[in-house]
C-alpha positions in Angstrom: 15.5 15.9 -24.2 15.4 12.5 -26.3 17.4 11.5 -23.3 15.3 13.2 -20.7 12.3 11.2 -21.8 14.3 8.0 -22.7 15.7 7.9 -18.5 11.1 8.4 -17.7 9.6 5.2 -19.6 13.2 3.5 -18.6 12.1 3.6 -15.2 8.9 3.8 -15.1 9.4 0.3 -16.5 11.7 -0.7 -13.9 9.6 0.2 -10.9 6.6 -1.4 -12.6 8.8 -4.6 -13.1 9.4 -4.7 -9.2 6.2 -5.6 -8.4 5.8 -9.3 -6.9 2.5 -10.7 -5.9 1.8 -11.0 -2.1 2.2 -13.6 -0.3 -0.3 -16.4 -0.6 -0.7 -15.4 3.9 -1.0 -12.0 3.1 -4.3 -11.9 0.4 -6.3 -10.7 3.3 -4.8 -7.3 2.6 -5.5 -7.0 -0.4 -8.7 -4.7 -1.7 -10.2 -0.9 -0.8 -9.5 0.3 2.7 -11.1 3.3 3.9 -11.3 5.3 6.6 -12.3 8.9 6.9 -8.8 10.3 6.9 -7.4 7.5 5.2 -7.5 5.4 2.1 -5.1 2.3 1.3 -5.4 0.6 -1.8 -3.5 -2.9 -1.9 -3.5 -5.1 -4.8 -2.2 -9.2 -5.2 -0.1 -7.8 -7.5 2.3 -6.1 -4.5 0.7 -2.7 -6.3 0.2 -0.2 -3.4 -2.1 3.7 -3.5 -2.1 5.1 -0.6 -3.5 8.9 0.8 -3.8 10.2 4.1 -5.1 13.4 5.1 -3.6 14.5 8.6 -2.6 18.6 10.4 -3.9 20.5 7.4 -2.3 18.3 5.0 -2.1 15.1 2.7 0.3 12.1 2.0 0.6 9.7 -0.7 2.5 7.5 -2.3 2.4 5.2 -4.6 4.7 2.0 -4.9 5.0 -1.7 -4.7 5.0 -4.1 -1.3 8.8 -4.6 -1.0 8.3 -7.1 1.7 5.7 -8.2 4.6 8.0 -7.5 8.4 5.5 -9.6 11.2 2.4 -7.8 10.5 3.3 -4.7 9.0 4.3 -4.2 5.3 7.3 -1.8 3.7 6.0 -0.4 0.9 8.9 1.5 -2.0 12.0 1.1 -4.1 15.2 0.9 -3.3 16.5 3.0 0.2 13.2 4.7 -0.7 10.8 3.0 1.6 7.7 2.7 4.2 6.6 0.9 6.7 2.7 1.1 7.7 2.6 -0.4 11.3 -0.6 -3.1 11.2 -1.4 -3.2 15.1 -4.8 -5.3 13.9 -3.7 -7.2 10.4 -7.1 -7.9 9.0 -10.3 -9.8 9.9 -13.4 -9.9 10.3 -15.4 -8.0 12.5 -19.6 -7.8 12.8 -19.1 -8.5 9.0 -16.9 -6.2 7.9 -13.3 -6.8 7.3 -10.8 -3.9 9.3 -7.0 -3.3 10.0 -5.5 -0.6 12.0 -2.8 1.1 10.1 -0.2 3.6 11.7 -3.2 3.9 14.2 -5.9 4.3 12.3 -8.7 1.4 11.8 -9.9 1.6 8.2 -12.5 -0.9 6.5 -12.3 -2.8 3.1 -14.9 -1.7 0.9 -16.7 -4.3 -0.4 -17.4 -3.8 -4.9 
């Protein structure tokens, strides 16, 4: 039992220690983004928390940005990744920050 706990602690430390900060040219992605069906939190340290309601189900993910591919970004560790398709990168629209991710228009929550 102690061995399993040690493995879990080691993996948690490995995961959190692997996050790279967002590149300076991608800092506009950082923040809390929301729509009625999706919530996306991107921290400047590269941490990502994602939740989406679709077709009666929920998908969620907590990991880190692995890389940016143009405007898209890849989240995950090792071979376990998800690519977020960004068709409109963060931009101001009528005084609100917005972006379109996986076909969903998100608005940045201002605190």
